[in-house]
Phi, psi and omega in degrees: 000124183265096183298323181294323176291325176293322177295329180290309181295330173295319180296315174301311186296309179298323170304313181296315188287307178301327173297318173298313183293316176305319186283315183263343181239330187262318186299120182109337183261350176237165178283171184293332183288315181298323185294320173299314180294323175301310181299321172303306172309314183292320181298309184293329175289318180289328182292321181286334164298318173297323176292327180278338174290320176296322182290316181291326178287324177299326181287338188282349183270175186271111174235152176298152187293334177280336177280332176291321183295328182288321176295315183300316181300309181305313176300313176303313185288332169290316177294323180294303185304315179302313184294326174282320185292295185299313180304326181286320173298311179302318181295323170302319175278312184286318187261351180054048179249087190300316192284348174293341179287353163311331177278341191298321179295328183296318179301311183309305178298325176294318174307313181292332178285325175295326175288319175305316177300317175298315181291337175283332177302315184286334184276330180266101179276135177244128180257125177283181183293343183276343177090009181276128179275135179256000000 
């Protein structure tokens, strides 16, 4: 079971579902600023769904265990960051809970940490038995 691909599928599916609802059911019922925030959350969610897809596909190849562990960690951090970032904006728009947007920067910082973890994966080269650096 590839949990990163499951996370990617969840983010992608829910982004499309929320986007359809936002365009057909939400537009016009909230102000322009809230709609822009909603669209920002959708954009970040969909971009990170695609990033998780790439990470998950990389994990489906033959890689050393240490590299798989690092990729898995990067994927998990990005998934959590996306849920906190976009989720706090969705809660603000749907539930009109304004104070929850205080979590949005935490989600953004978590996303940056996930990307740095992914960068760390690339910096830490591992040689397989074939001598090929990854």
